[in-house]
Jmol script that loads the backbone (N, CA, C; Angstrom):
load data "model"
ATOM      1  N   MET A   1      12.780   4.681  -0.092  1.00  0.00           N
ATOM      2  CA  MET A   1      12.238   5.341   1.913  1.00  0.00           C
ATOM      3  C   MET A   1      12.892   3.417   1.587  1.00  0.00           C
ATOM      4  N   PRO A   2      13.234   2.799   2.794  1.00  0.00           N
ATOM      5  CA  PRO A   2      14.030   1.640   1.997  1.00  0.00           C
ATOM      6  C   PRO A   2      12.623   0.872   3.082  1.00  0.00           C
ATOM      7  N   ASP A   3      12.874   0.001   3.442  1.00  0.00           N
ATOM      8  CA  ASP A   3      12.136  -1.736   4.302  1.00  0.00           C
ATOM      9  C   ASP A   3      11.125  -0.976   5.517  1.00  0.00           C
ATOM     10  N   THR A   4      11.313   0.060   6.127  1.00  0.00           N
ATOM     11  CA  THR A   4      10.324   0.778   6.793  1.00  0.00           C
ATOM     12  C   THR A   4       9.818   1.484   6.371  1.00  0.00           C
ATOM     13  N   ALA A   5       8.626   1.987   6.807  1.00  0.00           N
ATOM     14  CA  ALA A   5       7.806   3.603   7.083  1.00  0.00           C
ATOM     15  C   ALA A   5       7.494   4.173   8.580  1.00  0.00           C
ATOM     16  N   GLN A   6       7.896   6.057   8.799  1.00  0.00           N
ATOM     17  CA  GLN A   6       7.009   6.130   9.459  1.00  0.00           C
ATOM     18  C   GLN A   6       5.940   6.949   9.862  1.00  0.00           C
ATOM     19  N   ARG A   7       4.504   6.260  10.013  1.00  0.00           N
ATOM     20  CA  ARG A   7       3.398   7.338   9.432  1.00  0.00           C
ATOM     21  C   ARG A   7       3.875   8.828   9.579  1.00  0.00           C
ATOM     22  N   GLN A   8       4.259   8.836  11.480  1.00  0.00           N
ATOM     23  CA  GLN A   8       4.752  10.206  11.652  1.00  0.00           C
ATOM     24  C   GLN A   8       5.752  10.848  11.337  1.00  0.00           C
ATOM     25  N   GLY A   9       6.606  10.242  10.833  1.00  0.00           N
ATOM     26  CA  GLY A   9       7.712  10.456   9.487  1.00  0.00           C
ATOM     27  C   GLY A   9       7.250  11.676   7.887  1.00  0.00           C
ATOM     28  N   LEU A  10       5.917  11.312   7.775  1.00  0.00           N
ATOM     29  CA  LEU A  10       5.422  12.468   6.022  1.00  0.00           C
ATOM     30  C   LEU A  10       5.083  13.110   6.485  1.00  0.00           C
ATOM     31  N   PRO A  11       5.395  14.171   5.513  1.00  0.00           N
ATOM     32  CA  PRO A  11       4.687  15.623   5.839  1.00  0.00           C
ATOM     33  C   PRO A  11       3.362  15.964   6.511  1.00  0.00           C
ATOM     34  N   GLY A  12       2.787  16.583   6.683  1.00  0.00           N
ATOM     35  CA  GLY A  12       2.151  17.383   7.039  1.00  0.00           C
ATOM     36  C   GLY A  12       1.168  17.607   6.617  1.00  0.00           C
ATOM     37  N   GLY A  13       1.040  17.893   5.408  1.00  0.00           N
ATOM     38  CA  GLY A  13      -0.142  18.516   4.340  1.00  0.00           C
ATOM     39  C   GLY A  13       0.082  17.414   3.032  1.00  0.00           C
ATOM     40  N   SER A  14      -0.395  17.531   1.653  1.00  0.00           N
ATOM     41  CA  SER A  14      -0.631  16.533   0.363  1.00  0.00           C
ATOM     42  C   SER A  14       0.656  16.475   0.251  1.00  0.00           C
ATOM     43  N   ALA A  15       0.224  14.672   0.066  1.00  0.00           N
ATOM     44  CA  ALA A  15       1.493  14.417  -1.032  1.00  0.00           C
ATOM     45  C   ALA A  15       1.955  13.440  -0.908  1.00  0.00           C
ATOM     46  N   ASP A  16       2.880  13.122  -1.747  1.00  0.00           N
ATOM     47  CA  ASP A  16       2.946  11.295  -2.476  1.00  0.00           C
ATOM     48  C   ASP A  16       4.153  10.863  -1.513  1.00  0.00           C
ATOM     49  N   ARG A  17       4.446   9.680  -0.981  1.00  0.00           N
ATOM     50  CA  ARG A  17       5.654   9.469  -0.705  1.00  0.00           C
ATOM     51  C   ARG A  17       5.116   6.960  -0.901  1.00  0.00           C
ATOM     52  N   VAL A  18       6.350   7.134  -2.376  1.00  0.00           N
ATOM     53  CA  VAL A  18       6.709   5.840  -2.489  1.00  0.00           C
ATOM     54  C   VAL A  18       7.851   5.097  -1.877  1.00  0.00           C
ATOM     55  N   PHE A  19       7.101   3.851  -1.616  1.00  0.00           N
ATOM     56  CA  PHE A  19       8.622   3.065  -1.039  1.00  0.00           C
ATOM     57  C   PHE A  19       8.387   1.524  -1.067  1.00  0.00           C
ATOM     58  N   ARG A  20       8.743   1.061  -1.130  1.00  0.00           N
ATOM     59  CA  ARG A  20       9.282  -0.713  -1.009  1.00  0.00           C
ATOM     60  C   ARG A  20       8.709  -1.266   0.555  1.00  0.00           C
ATOM     61  N   LEU A  21       7.969  -2.234   0.433  1.00  0.00           N
ATOM     62  CA  LEU A  21       7.897  -2.950   1.672  1.00  0.00           C
ATOM     63  C   LEU A  21       8.262  -4.513   2.000  1.00  0.00           C
ATOM     64  N   ARG A  22       9.492  -5.090   1.902  1.00  0.00           N
ATOM     65  CA  ARG A  22       9.882  -5.998   1.953  1.00  0.00           C
ATOM     66  C   ARG A  22       9.241  -7.091   2.338  1.00  0.00           C
ATOM     67  N   THR A  23       8.829  -8.773   2.236  1.00  0.00           N
ATOM     68  CA  THR A  23       7.548  -9.085   2.853  1.00  0.00           C
ATOM     69  C   THR A  23       9.103 -10.520   3.353  1.00  0.00           C
ATOM     70  N   ALA A  24       8.132 -11.978   4.076  1.00  0.00           N
ATOM     71  CA  ALA A  24       9.446 -12.601   5.172  1.00  0.00           C
ATOM     72  C   ALA A  24       9.863 -13.465   3.402  1.00  0.00           C
ATOM     73  N   ASP A  25       9.324 -13.797   2.547  1.00  0.00           N
ATOM     74  CA  ASP A  25       9.727 -13.947   1.936  1.00  0.00           C
ATOM     75  C   ASP A  25      10.597 -13.627   0.830  1.00  0.00           C
ATOM     76  N   MET A  26      10.590 -13.944  -0.391  1.00  0.00           N
ATOM     77  CA  MET A  26      10.746 -12.983  -2.205  1.00  0.00           C
ATOM     78  C   MET A  26      10.647 -12.061  -2.155  1.00  0.00           C
ATOM     79  N   HIS A  27       9.588 -11.749  -1.792  1.00  0.00           N
ATOM     80  CA  HIS A  27       8.249 -10.440  -2.607  1.00  0.00           C
ATOM     81  C   HIS A  27       8.552  -8.725  -1.734  1.00  0.00           C
ATOM     82  N   SER A  28       8.138  -7.691  -2.939  1.00  0.00           N
ATOM     83  CA  SER A  28       8.926  -6.146  -2.268  1.00  0.00           C
ATOM     84  C   SER A  28       8.494  -6.163  -2.806  1.00  0.00           C
ATOM     85  N   LEU A  29       6.768  -4.767  -2.102  1.00  0.00           N
ATOM     86  CA  LEU A  29       5.553  -4.666  -2.581  1.00  0.00           C
ATOM     87  C   LEU A  29       6.031  -3.091  -3.058  1.00  0.00           C
ATOM     88  N   HIS A  30       5.249  -2.287  -3.838  1.00  0.00           N
ATOM     89  CA  HIS A  30       5.084  -1.343  -3.790  1.00  0.00           C
ATOM     90  C   HIS A  30       4.422  -0.201  -3.500  1.00  0.00           C
ATOM     91  N   VAL A  31       4.252   0.502  -2.365  1.00  0.00           N
ATOM     92  CA  VAL A  31       3.572   0.767  -1.670  1.00  0.00           C
ATOM     93  C   VAL A  31       3.335   2.792  -1.924  1.00  0.00           C
ATOM     94  N   ARG A  32       2.301   2.960  -2.233  1.00  0.00           N
ATOM     95  CA  ARG A  32       2.517   4.488  -2.580  1.00  0.00           C
ATOM     96  C   ARG A  32       1.416   5.220  -1.323  1.00  0.00           C
ATOM     97  N   LEU A  33       2.254   6.577  -0.929  1.00  0.00           N
ATOM     98  CA  LEU A  33       1.153   7.182  -0.234  1.00  0.00           C
ATOM     99  C   LEU A  33       0.296   7.717  -0.152  1.00  0.00           C
ATOM    100  N   HIS A  34      -1.321   8.665  -0.194  1.00  0.00           N
ATOM    101  CA  HIS A  34      -1.029  10.035  -1.262  1.00  0.00           C
ATOM    102  C   HIS A  34      -2.130  10.624   0.503  1.00  0.00           C
ATOM    103  N   GLY A  35      -1.703  11.807   0.862  1.00  0.00           N
ATOM    104  CA  GLY A  35      -2.446  12.587   1.804  1.00  0.00           C
ATOM    105  C   GLY A  35      -2.367  12.825   2.802  1.00  0.00           C
ATOM    106  N   ARG A  36      -2.753  13.288   3.729  1.00  0.00           N
ATOM    107  CA  ARG A  36      -2.579  14.004   5.615  1.00  0.00           C
ATOM    108  C   ARG A  36      -1.507  12.902   6.118  1.00  0.00           C
ATOM    109  N   ALA A  37      -0.142  12.582   6.501  1.00  0.00           N
ATOM    110  CA  ALA A  37       0.005  11.608   7.250  1.00  0.00           C
ATOM    111  C   ALA A  37      -0.942  11.052   8.752  1.00  0.00           C
ATOM    112  N   ASP A  38      -1.217  12.355   9.248  1.00  0.00           N
ATOM    113  CA  ASP A  38      -2.687  12.387  10.397  1.00  0.00           C
ATOM    114  C   ASP A  38      -4.055  12.210   9.532  1.00  0.00           C
ATOM    115  N   GLY A  39      -3.976  11.773   8.202  1.00  0.00           N
ATOM    116  CA  GLY A  39      -5.544  12.196   7.584  1.00  0.00           C
ATOM    117  C   GLY A  39      -6.240   9.733   7.976  1.00  0.00           C
ATOM    118  N   VAL A  40      -7.682   9.792   7.665  1.00  0.00           N
ATOM    119  CA  VAL A  40      -7.769   9.093   8.261  1.00  0.00           C
ATOM    120  C   VAL A  40      -7.790   7.866   7.648  1.00  0.00           C
ATOM    121  N   PRO A  41      -6.721   6.203   7.295  1.00  0.00           N
ATOM    122  CA  PRO A  41      -6.207   6.346   6.048  1.00  0.00           C
ATOM    123  C   PRO A  41      -7.329   4.762   5.585  1.00  0.00           C
ATOM    124  N   TRP A  42      -7.309   5.510   4.362  1.00  0.00           N
ATOM    125  CA  TRP A  42      -7.747   4.061   3.389  1.00  0.00           C
ATOM    126  C   TRP A  42      -6.639   3.686   2.418  1.00  0.00           C
ATOM    127  N   LEU A  43      -6.849   2.766   3.019  1.00  0.00           N
ATOM    128  CA  LEU A  43      -5.791   0.744   2.085  1.00  0.00           C
ATOM    129  C   LEU A  43      -7.252   0.857   1.109  1.00  0.00           C
ATOM    130  N   VAL A  44      -6.147   1.471  -0.224  1.00  0.00           N
ATOM    131  CA  VAL A  44      -6.996   0.598  -1.876  1.00  0.00           C
ATOM    132  C   VAL A  44      -6.519  -0.256  -1.951  1.00  0.00           C
ATOM    133  N   LEU A  45      -6.811  -1.556  -3.013  1.00  0.00           N
ATOM    134  CA  LEU A  45      -6.285  -2.934  -2.533  1.00  0.00           C
ATOM    135  C   LEU A  45      -7.446  -2.714  -4.459  1.00  0.00           C
ATOM    136  N   HIS A  46      -6.695  -3.385  -5.540  1.00  0.00           N
ATOM    137  CA  HIS A  46      -7.056  -4.157  -6.611  1.00  0.00           C
ATOM    138  C   HIS A  46      -6.761  -5.876  -6.732  1.00  0.00           C
ATOM    139  N   GLY A  47      -7.844  -5.884  -8.572  1.00  0.00           N
ATOM    140  CA  GLY A  47      -7.770  -6.959  -8.146  1.00  0.00           C
ATOM    141  C   GLY A  47      -7.403  -7.569  -8.024  1.00  0.00           C
ATOM    142  N   GLY A  48      -6.697  -9.173  -7.812  1.00  0.00           N
ATOM    143  CA  GLY A  48      -5.042  -9.216  -8.000  1.00  0.00           C
ATOM    144  C   GLY A  48      -6.039 -11.110  -8.347  1.00  0.00           C
ATOM    145  N   PRO A  49      -4.473 -11.817  -9.432  1.00  0.00           N
ATOM    146  CA  PRO A  49      -3.194 -10.845  -9.649  1.00  0.00           C
ATOM    147  C   PRO A  49      -3.486  -9.972 -10.883  1.00  0.00           C
ATOM    148  N   GLY A  50      -2.755  -8.550 -10.709  1.00  0.00           N
ATOM    149  CA  GLY A  50      -3.775  -7.987 -11.867  1.00  0.00           C
ATOM    150  C   GLY A  50      -2.001  -6.584 -12.020  1.00  0.00           C
ATOM    151  N   SER A  51      -3.265  -5.177 -12.591  1.00  0.00           N
ATOM    152  CA  SER A  51      -1.656  -5.033 -12.912  1.00  0.00           C
ATOM    153  C   SER A  51      -1.624  -3.828 -12.647  1.00  0.00           C
ATOM    154  N   GLY A  52      -2.385  -4.199 -10.600  1.00  0.00           N
ATOM    155  CA  GLY A  52      -1.754  -3.059  -9.819  1.00  0.00           C
ATOM    156  C   GLY A  52      -2.379  -2.052  -9.988  1.00  0.00           C
ATOM    157  N   CYS A  53      -2.458  -0.836  -8.577  1.00  0.00           N
ATOM    158  CA  CYS A  53      -3.051   0.125  -8.156  1.00  0.00           C
ATOM    159  C   CYS A  53      -2.340   1.158  -9.489  1.00  0.00           C
ATOM    160  N   SER A  54      -3.388   1.389  -9.942  1.00  0.00           N
ATOM    161  CA  SER A  54      -3.070   2.721 -10.360  1.00  0.00           C
ATOM    162  C   SER A  54      -3.424   4.343  -9.567  1.00  0.00           C
ATOM    163  N   PRO A  55      -1.883   4.992 -10.151  1.00  0.00           N
ATOM    164  CA  PRO A  55      -1.749   6.487  -9.713  1.00  0.00           C
ATOM    165  C   PRO A  55      -3.490   6.903  -9.010  1.00  0.00           C
ATOM    166  N   SER A  56      -3.885   7.003 -10.218  1.00  0.00           N
ATOM    167  CA  SER A  56      -5.921   8.067 -10.806  1.00  0.00           C
ATOM    168  C   SER A  56      -5.993   7.537  -9.568  1.00  0.00           C
ATOM    169  N   MET A  57      -5.971   6.116  -8.472  1.00  0.00           N
ATOM    170  CA  MET A  57      -6.776   5.689  -7.751  1.00  0.00           C
ATOM    171  C   MET A  57      -6.934   6.802  -6.381  1.00  0.00           C
ATOM    172  N   ALA A  58      -5.308   7.775  -6.424  1.00  0.00           N
ATOM    173  CA  ALA A  58      -5.917   7.936  -4.668  1.00  0.00           C
ATOM    174  C   ALA A  58      -6.707   9.617  -4.714  1.00  0.00           C
ATOM    175  N   ASP A  59      -7.255   9.608  -6.453  1.00  0.00           N
ATOM    176  CA  ASP A  59      -8.047  10.773  -6.724  1.00  0.00           C
ATOM    177  C   ASP A  59      -9.406  10.422  -6.356  1.00  0.00           C
ATOM    178  N   TRP A  60      -9.761   9.231  -5.411  1.00  0.00           N
ATOM    179  CA  TRP A  60     -10.838   9.214  -5.146  1.00  0.00           C
ATOM    180  C   TRP A  60     -10.663   9.666  -3.024  1.00  0.00           C
ATOM    181  N   PHE A  61      -9.478   9.860  -2.791  1.00  0.00           N
ATOM    182  CA  PHE A  61      -9.821  10.284  -1.880  1.00  0.00           C
ATOM    183  C   PHE A  61      -9.783  12.211  -1.861  1.00  0.00           C
ATOM    184  N   ASP A  62     -10.069  12.651  -0.349  1.00  0.00           N
ATOM    185  CA  ASP A  62     -10.073  13.622  -0.470  1.00  0.00           C
ATOM    186  C   ASP A  62      -8.725  13.938  -0.018  1.00  0.00           C
ATOM    187  N   PRO A  63      -7.020  14.846  -0.569  1.00  0.00           N
ATOM    188  CA  PRO A  63      -5.962  14.678   0.061  1.00  0.00           C
ATOM    189  C   PRO A  63      -6.110  15.747   1.780  1.00  0.00           C
ATOM    190  N   THR A  64      -7.142  17.114   1.910  1.00  0.00           N
ATOM    191  CA  THR A  64      -7.068  17.179   3.214  1.00  0.00           C
ATOM    192  C   THR A  64      -7.354  16.691   3.888  1.00  0.00           C
ATOM    193  N   ARG A  65      -8.491  15.283   4.248  1.00  0.00           N
ATOM    194  CA  ARG A  65      -8.449  14.404   5.382  1.00  0.00           C
ATOM    195  C   ARG A  65      -7.650  13.245   4.525  1.00  0.00           C
ATOM    196  N   HIS A  66      -7.870  12.721   3.717  1.00  0.00           N
ATOM    197  CA  HIS A  66      -7.809  11.677   4.026  1.00  0.00           C
ATOM    198  C   HIS A  66      -5.790  11.007   4.030  1.00  0.00           C
ATOM    199  N   LEU A  67      -5.784   9.645   4.073  1.00  0.00           N
ATOM    200  CA  LEU A  67      -4.437   8.815   3.420  1.00  0.00           C
ATOM    201  C   LEU A  67      -5.033   7.669   3.232  1.00  0.00           C
ATOM    202  N   ALA A  68      -4.443   7.776   1.814  1.00  0.00           N
ATOM    203  CA  ALA A  68      -5.145   6.752   0.397  1.00  0.00           C
ATOM    204  C   ALA A  68      -4.178   6.458   0.200  1.00  0.00           C
ATOM    205  N   ILE A  69      -3.920   4.836   0.438  1.00  0.00           N
ATOM    206  CA  ILE A  69      -2.680   3.234   0.970  1.00  0.00           C
ATOM    207  C   ILE A  69      -3.163   2.551   0.247  1.00  0.00           C
ATOM    208  N   LEU A  70      -1.569   3.027  -1.124  1.00  0.00           N
ATOM    209  CA  LEU A  70      -1.779   2.357  -2.381  1.00  0.00           C
ATOM    210  C   LEU A  70      -0.842   1.167  -2.530  1.00  0.00           C
ATOM    211  N   ALA A  71      -0.964  -0.234  -2.507  1.00  0.00           N
ATOM    212  CA  ALA A  71      -0.552  -1.022  -2.252  1.00  0.00           C
ATOM    213  C   ALA A  71      -0.456  -2.394  -2.976  1.00  0.00           C
ATOM    214  N   ASP A  72       0.352  -2.090  -4.075  1.00  0.00           N
ATOM    215  CA  ASP A  72       0.426  -3.342  -5.477  1.00  0.00           C
ATOM    216  C   ASP A  72       0.911  -4.863  -5.011  1.00  0.00           C
ATOM    217  N   GLN A  73      -0.084  -5.843  -4.582  1.00  0.00           N
ATOM    218  CA  GLN A  73      -0.015  -6.662  -4.185  1.00  0.00           C
ATOM    219  C   GLN A  73       1.352  -8.075  -5.049  1.00  0.00           C
ATOM    220  N   ARG A  74       1.063  -8.185  -4.394  1.00  0.00           N
ATOM    221  CA  ARG A  74       2.463  -9.233  -4.642  1.00  0.00           C
ATOM    222  C   ARG A  74       2.413 -10.042  -6.242  1.00  0.00           C
ATOM    223  N   GLY A  75       3.609 -10.538  -6.841  1.00  0.00           N
ATOM    224  CA  GLY A  75       3.115 -10.363  -8.486  1.00  0.00           C
ATOM    225  C   GLY A  75       2.812  -9.130  -9.155  1.00  0.00           C
ATOM    226  N   ALA A  76       2.054  -8.179  -8.540  1.00  0.00           N
ATOM    227  CA  ALA A  76       1.203  -7.196  -9.837  1.00  0.00           C
ATOM    228  C   ALA A  76       1.992  -6.003  -9.319  1.00  0.00           C
ATOM    229  N   GLY A  77       1.498  -5.314 -10.684  1.00  0.00           N
ATOM    230  CA  GLY A  77       1.691  -3.310 -10.985  1.00  0.00           C
ATOM    231  C   GLY A  77       3.028  -3.185 -10.717  1.00  0.00           C
ATOM    232  N   ARG A  78       3.405  -2.064  -9.839  1.00  0.00           N
ATOM    233  CA  ARG A  78       5.197  -2.802  -9.676  1.00  0.00           C
ATOM    234  C   ARG A  78       6.077  -3.103  -8.503  1.00  0.00           C
ATOM    235  N   SER A  79       5.216  -4.437  -8.227  1.00  0.00           N
ATOM    236  CA  SER A  79       5.957  -4.864  -7.038  1.00  0.00           C
ATOM    237  C   SER A  79       6.818  -5.956  -8.149  1.00  0.00           C
ATOM    238  N   ARG A  80       7.632  -6.911  -6.887  1.00  0.00           N
ATOM    239  CA  ARG A  80       8.429  -7.973  -7.664  1.00  0.00           C
ATOM    240  C   ARG A  80       8.880  -9.074  -6.249  1.00  0.00           C
ATOM    241  N   PRO A  81       8.662  -9.733  -7.482  1.00  0.00           N
ATOM    242  CA  PRO A  81       9.506  -9.514  -8.567  1.00  0.00           C
ATOM    243  C   PRO A  81       7.918 -10.386  -9.054  1.00  0.00           C
ATOM    244  N   ALA A  82       7.963  -9.322 -10.507  1.00  0.00           N
ATOM    245  CA  ALA A  82       7.101  -8.858 -11.366  1.00  0.00           C
ATOM    246  C   ALA A  82       6.108 -10.451 -11.925  1.00  0.00           C
ATOM    247  N   GLY A  83       4.543 -10.381 -11.478  1.00  0.00           N
ATOM    248  CA  GLY A  83       4.387 -11.205 -12.854  1.00  0.00           C
ATOM    249  C   GLY A  83       4.327 -12.921 -11.989  1.00  0.00           C
ATOM    250  N   THR A  84       4.443 -12.776 -11.284  1.00  0.00           N
ATOM    251  CA  THR A  84       4.982 -13.804  -9.952  1.00  0.00           C
ATOM    252  C   THR A  84       3.661 -14.276  -9.565  1.00  0.00           C
ATOM    253  N   LEU A  85       3.285 -15.952  -9.697  1.00  0.00           N
ATOM    254  CA  LEU A  85       2.122 -16.440  -8.628  1.00  0.00           C
ATOM    255  C   LEU A  85       2.502 -16.970  -6.950  1.00  0.00           C
ATOM    256  N   ARG A  86       4.208 -17.225  -7.787  1.00  0.00           N
ATOM    257  CA  ARG A  86       4.857 -18.270  -6.347  1.00  0.00           C
ATOM    258  C   ARG A  86       4.358 -17.126  -5.178  1.00  0.00           C
ATOM    259  N   ARG A  87       4.073 -17.914  -3.969  1.00  0.00           N
ATOM    260  CA  ARG A  87       4.049 -17.670  -2.660  1.00  0.00           C
ATOM    261  C   ARG A  87       3.043 -16.390  -2.859  1.00  0.00           C
ATOM    262  N   ASN A  88       1.822 -16.218  -3.584  1.00  0.00           N
ATOM    263  CA  ASN A  88       1.083 -15.905  -3.845  1.00  0.00           C
ATOM    264  C   ASN A  88      -0.071 -16.696  -3.005  1.00  0.00           C
ATOM    265  N   THR A  89      -0.237 -16.491  -1.856  1.00  0.00           N
ATOM    266  CA  THR A  89      -1.622 -16.970  -1.600  1.00  0.00           C
ATOM    267  C   THR A  89      -2.124 -15.889  -0.947  1.00  0.00           C
ATOM    268  N   THR A  90      -3.834 -16.140  -0.424  1.00  0.00           N
ATOM    269  CA  THR A  90      -4.320 -15.213   0.146  1.00  0.00           C
ATOM    270  C   THR A  90      -4.225 -14.938   2.277  1.00  0.00           C
ATOM    271  N   GLY A  91      -2.879 -16.205   1.937  1.00  0.00           N
ATOM    272  CA  GLY A  91      -2.464 -16.067   3.776  1.00  0.00           C
ATOM    273  C   GLY A  91      -1.574 -15.212   3.512  1.00  0.00           C
ATOM    274  N   ALA A  92      -0.601 -15.685   2.618  1.00  0.00           N
ATOM    275  CA  ALA A  92       0.615 -14.476   2.006  1.00  0.00           C
ATOM    276  C   ALA A  92       0.678 -13.209   1.952  1.00  0.00           C
ATOM    277  N   LEU A  93      -0.879 -12.294   1.501  1.00  0.00           N
ATOM    278  CA  LEU A  93      -1.554 -11.088   1.389  1.00  0.00           C
ATOM    279  C   LEU A  93      -2.107 -10.986   1.972  1.00  0.00           C
ATOM    280  N   LEU A  94      -3.110 -11.330   3.464  1.00  0.00           N
ATOM    281  CA  LEU A  94      -2.962 -11.134   4.119  1.00  0.00           C
ATOM    282  C   LEU A  94      -2.220 -10.639   5.522  1.00  0.00           C
ATOM    283  N   ALA A  95      -1.165 -11.589   5.305  1.00  0.00           N
ATOM    284  CA  ALA A  95       0.108 -10.883   6.025  1.00  0.00           C
ATOM    285  C   ALA A  95       1.138 -10.572   5.760  1.00  0.00           C
ATOM    286  N   ASP A  96       1.261  -9.553   4.297  1.00  0.00           N
ATOM    287  CA  ASP A  96       1.170  -8.809   4.283  1.00  0.00           C
ATOM    288  C   ASP A  96       0.536  -6.914   4.171  1.00  0.00           C
ATOM    289  N   ILE A  97      -0.914  -7.262   4.119  1.00  0.00           N
ATOM    290  CA  ILE A  97      -1.693  -5.819   4.347  1.00  0.00           C
ATOM    291  C   ILE A  97      -0.642  -6.258   6.416  1.00  0.00           C
ATOM    292  N   GLU A  98      -1.397  -6.785   6.697  1.00  0.00           N
ATOM    293  CA  GLU A  98      -0.787  -7.050   8.458  1.00  0.00           C
ATOM    294  C   GLU A  98       0.065  -6.577   8.431  1.00  0.00           C
ATOM    295  N   ARG A  99       1.761  -6.141   7.902  1.00  0.00           N
ATOM    296  CA  ARG A  99       2.632  -5.877   7.916  1.00  0.00           C
ATOM    297  C   ARG A  99       2.771  -4.143   7.747  1.00  0.00           C
ATOM    298  N   LEU A 100       2.034  -3.879   6.520  1.00  0.00           N
ATOM    299  CA  LEU A 100       1.619  -2.645   6.069  1.00  0.00           C
ATOM    300  C   LEU A 100       1.345  -2.035   7.137  1.00  0.00           C
ATOM    301  N   ARG A 101       0.439  -2.670   8.239  1.00  0.00           N
ATOM    302  CA  ARG A 101      -0.286  -1.831   8.468  1.00  0.00           C
ATOM    303  C   ARG A 101       0.141  -1.458   9.844  1.00  0.00           C
ATOM    304  N   ALA A 102       1.041  -2.573  10.239  1.00  0.00           N
ATOM    305  CA  ALA A 102       2.441  -2.134  11.803  1.00  0.00           C
ATOM    306  C   ALA A 102       2.690  -1.419  10.869  1.00  0.00           C
ATOM    307  N   VAL A 103       3.981  -1.328   9.887  1.00  0.00           N
ATOM    308  CA  VAL A 103       4.594  -0.627   9.756  1.00  0.00           C
ATOM    309  C   VAL A 103       4.179   1.135   9.764  1.00  0.00           C
ATOM    310  N   LEU A 104       3.037   0.877   9.487  1.00  0.00           N
ATOM    311  CA  LEU A 104       2.792   2.409   9.410  1.00  0.00           C
ATOM    312  C   LEU A 104       2.594   3.209   9.868  1.00  0.00           C
ATOM    313  N   GLY A 105       1.927   2.388  11.795  1.00  0.00           N
ATOM    314  CA  GLY A 105       1.564   2.939  12.543  1.00  0.00           C
ATOM    315  C   GLY A 105       0.105   2.745  12.512  1.00  0.00           C
ATOM    316  N   VAL A 106      -0.338   2.699  11.058  1.00  0.00           N
ATOM    317  CA  VAL A 106      -2.250   3.026  11.478  1.00  0.00           C
ATOM    318  C   VAL A 106      -2.033   1.480  12.504  1.00  0.00           C
ATOM    319  N   GLU A 107      -3.811   2.175  13.061  1.00  0.00           N
ATOM    320  CA  GLU A 107      -3.916   0.521  14.374  1.00  0.00           C
ATOM    321  C   GLU A 107      -5.055  -0.073  13.279  1.00  0.00           C
ATOM    322  N   ARG A 108      -6.451   0.661  12.971  1.00  0.00           N
ATOM    323  CA  ARG A 108      -7.497   0.927  11.912  1.00  0.00           C
ATOM    324  C   ARG A 108      -7.147   1.580  10.373  1.00  0.00           C
ATOM    325  N   TRP A 109      -7.874   1.231   9.845  1.00  0.00           N
ATOM    326  CA  TRP A 109      -8.287   1.628   8.283  1.00  0.00           C
ATOM    327  C   TRP A 109      -9.362   1.377   7.933  1.00  0.00           C
ATOM    328  N   HIS A 110      -9.682   2.079   6.941  1.00  0.00           N
ATOM    329  CA  HIS A 110     -10.922   1.922   6.006  1.00  0.00           C
ATOM    330  C   HIS A 110     -10.538   0.850   4.742  1.00  0.00           C
ATOM    331  N   VAL A 111     -11.184  -0.158   3.863  1.00  0.00           N
ATOM    332  CA  VAL A 111     -10.373  -0.191   3.134  1.00  0.00           C
ATOM    333  C   VAL A 111     -11.184  -0.091   1.606  1.00  0.00           C
ATOM    334  N   ALA A 112     -10.743   1.074   0.313  1.00  0.00           N
ATOM    335  CA  ALA A 112     -11.517   0.336  -1.127  1.00  0.00           C
ATOM    336  C   ALA A 112     -10.771  -0.692  -1.253  1.00  0.00           C
ATOM    337  N   ALA A 113     -11.817  -0.994  -2.156  1.00  0.00           N
ATOM    338  CA  ALA A 113     -11.195  -2.577  -3.329  1.00  0.00           C
ATOM    339  C   ALA A 113     -12.335  -2.336  -4.309  1.00  0.00           C
ATOM    340  N   GLY A 114     -11.294  -3.086  -5.243  1.00  0.00           N
ATOM    341  CA  GLY A 114     -12.389  -3.058  -7.195  1.00  0.00           C
ATOM    342  C   GLY A 114     -11.621  -4.325  -7.407  1.00  0.00           C
ATOM    343  N   SER A 115     -12.124  -5.198  -8.508  1.00  0.00           N
ATOM    344  CA  SER A 115     -11.492  -6.235  -9.786  1.00  0.00           C
ATOM    345  C   SER A 115     -11.719  -5.919 -10.809  1.00  0.00           C
TER     346      SER A 115
END
end "model"
wireframe off; spacefill off
backbone 0.3
color backbone group
């Protein structure tokens, strides 16, 4: 999936979908969706800068009821460029999250985070 994802375009059952979300600048975020497209949306945030989201984090959620959204933050995990702190600010991270929410068509979501 290129730059965008349509929430209604995901399979109706439990499934994984992986895509890249380009930011307004030099970054490209790795995003994994797991669960029902129409499920209760949960954004999973990892500590950062760090190694990114582990696929096992999707196991925290019931895929028959939830949509787990695992996004590797700038410079972390499978996002590109890897390991860079360039343009990696709190404001930029928040803008990325809001862009992801808009691209997915999610009005409100729950957040699960760890460090």
